[in-house]
Structures are given as structure tokens and as C-alpha cells.
N, C-alpha and C positions, 0 to 999 in steps of 0.2 A: 616454743622456746625450750631449749635444752635445760633440764633440771637435774640436780645431783642431790640424792638423799643419802644420809648416813643413818644406818639402822643398827642399833645394838640389840643382840638377841641372845637367848640362852643357847649354849652349844649343845644341842640335843638332836637326835635323829628326827627328820621330818620337818624341821623348822624352815629350811629353804623351800621345801615343797609348799608349805602353808603360805609363806610370804609371796612366792611367785604365783601361787594359785589365786591369791587375792587380786593380783594384777590382771591375770587372764580372765577371771570371772567377771571383772568389771570392764573388760575390754581395753585395758591400758597396756601399751606395748613397752616392754623393757628393752632399751637399746643395748645396754650391757650391765652385767652384775658381777661384782667381785666379792668374795667372802674370805675372811681370814681370822686368825686368832687375835685377841687383844692381850694386854699385859695381865688382865684379870682372868684367872682360871675359870673356865666354864662359860665365858662370854665371847661371842664372835661379833665381828663387825661386817656388815654388808654395805657396800657402796653401790647404789643403783642409779643409773643414768637413764632418763626417759625424756620424751618430748611431751610437754604438757603446759597448759596455762596455769597461772597462780591459783585460780579457783579450784581447778582439778587437783593440783598438788595438795592443797589444803584438805580436800576430801580424802585423798589417798592417805595422808598423814593421820587423819582421824580414824580411818578404817584400820590402818596398821597398828595404831595404839590400842585397838580393841583385841588384837591377837594376844593370846596368853603368853607366848614365849618372847614377845617383843618387849624390850625393856625401855627403849628410847628411840625416837625418830627425830632427825633434824634435817631441815632443808638447807643445804649449804650454798645454794645458788647465789643468793644475794650477799653472802658473807665473804670476806677476804679469805681465800684458801689457796692451797697448792695441790694440784692434781697431776698425776702421771699415769702413763700406761707402759707396759712392758710388752715388747714384741720380739719373738724369735722368727727369723726369716731364713729359710734354706734357699740359697741361690746357686745356680749353675756357675762353676768356677773353672773354666778351662785355663790351663797354665798361662796362656798369653794375656788373659784378662785379670789375673789375680792382683796385679799392682793397681789397676784401675779400680777394682773393688775395694782394695785397702785404702786408696785415696778417698773414696766416697765414704767409707766407714769412718775414717779420721775426720772428715768434714762434718759429719753428723754426730761426732762424739759417741759413736757406737763401738762395739767390741766384736771381734771374731772369736767365737768360743769353740768352734770345731772346724777341722779341715779334713776333707777326704780327697781322694784322687780326682773326683769330678764335681765336688760341691763344697760350699762353706756354710756354716750356720752363724748368723750375725744376731747379736743382742742389741736392741736399741730401746731407749726409754725417752719419754717426752710426752708432750701433749698430742692430741689427735692430729693436728695439722703437720707436726714434725714427722709423725709416723706415716702419714699419707705421702708426704714429700719424699721420704726415704724409700718407700715402696715404689713410687713412681720412678725414681732414679734407678732402682735395682731391676726394674722390668726389662731394661735393655740387655741385661745379662741372662735373664730367664729365671723367674722365681719358680721353685719347685714346691714349696710348702710354706705356710704361715701359721703361727699360733700367737694369740694376743690375750692379755689379761683383762682388758677393759680398764676403765678409769678407776683409780683409787685416789682418795683425797683426804686432806686434813685441814682444819681451820688454822689460819695464821695466828701468831702471837700467843697470848695466854689462854685463849678460848679452847676448850676441849669438849668433845662429845663424851659424856659420862653416863654411867648407869645411875638412875635416880630412885632406886629401890628404897 
């Protein structure tokens, strides 16, 4: 089962290495990881997506909480949350196909953010299924390159993941 963990950490060198090292030493595979600043200076938020059963996730959370620079760990899987990924996709864009690409971009509520004589870069956000569907549709034009953030997520409503120092 796909699980999503929100991990608040001190924003210090080596923290990402320690967290990802814990996963690899225990034989857990991270599907994707996204790290960014929070509103609180000195604190970063990691969103980690992995395939694991609830018992394994409980063990991972306990082990993460033992790491010095980890402030809080939350399993967002069962909680009402909103998650999104960002993908940049460079697609071949011959002049005769540009209107078809634009139509597909509009259908998926994406944006063309760069145009060159032979290609376009498209920005698309959404859940994993939307990004897969968009990628599939763009394959007919010829995908040159893809970059993706991985999933980021927040709890819905009044619930927040906060530092509990």
C-alpha cells in the first residue's frame, strides 16, 4: 500500500542523508521524496512516499523519531489530505503540431512555459494519475525530457504538521 509520511526536520547539512540512509539500511524503498522550507526558519519539511504495510510504517516512524534532527513524523495516508506533483515535460513541437499540443495542454489545465523552434516545455501539476495520463498523451509528439518533484501533501482543514519541541 502506498504511504505518505510528512517529516519535519532541522534544516542542517546531512539531515537528508541521515533520513534516506535510515530507509536504505532497513531495506525500505522510497518511491519519491520532496524537501522544502517551512514558514518556520531553520525547519524543513520532507514528504516521503513509499510502499509499505501499516506495521512497517509504524516501525519506520519509530526509527525516524530516534534521529536527532527529526522533529516530528506524521503518517498522512489515512488522513484527509491534498497532494500534488509538479512535472516539467519537454516535448518535440514541430510547427504543424503546436496547436494539437496547445489543445492537450488546455485539456489538462497545464501551461506552456517555454517555446523554442523545435520544442516546448510544459508545466503540469496534479496527482500521479493525471501526470501519467498527460505523459501518455504527449508521447505521440515525442517526449525529449521529463523532470518531476514527486508528491507533496498537506492535511485538509485545521490539522497541521507542527514542530513539537
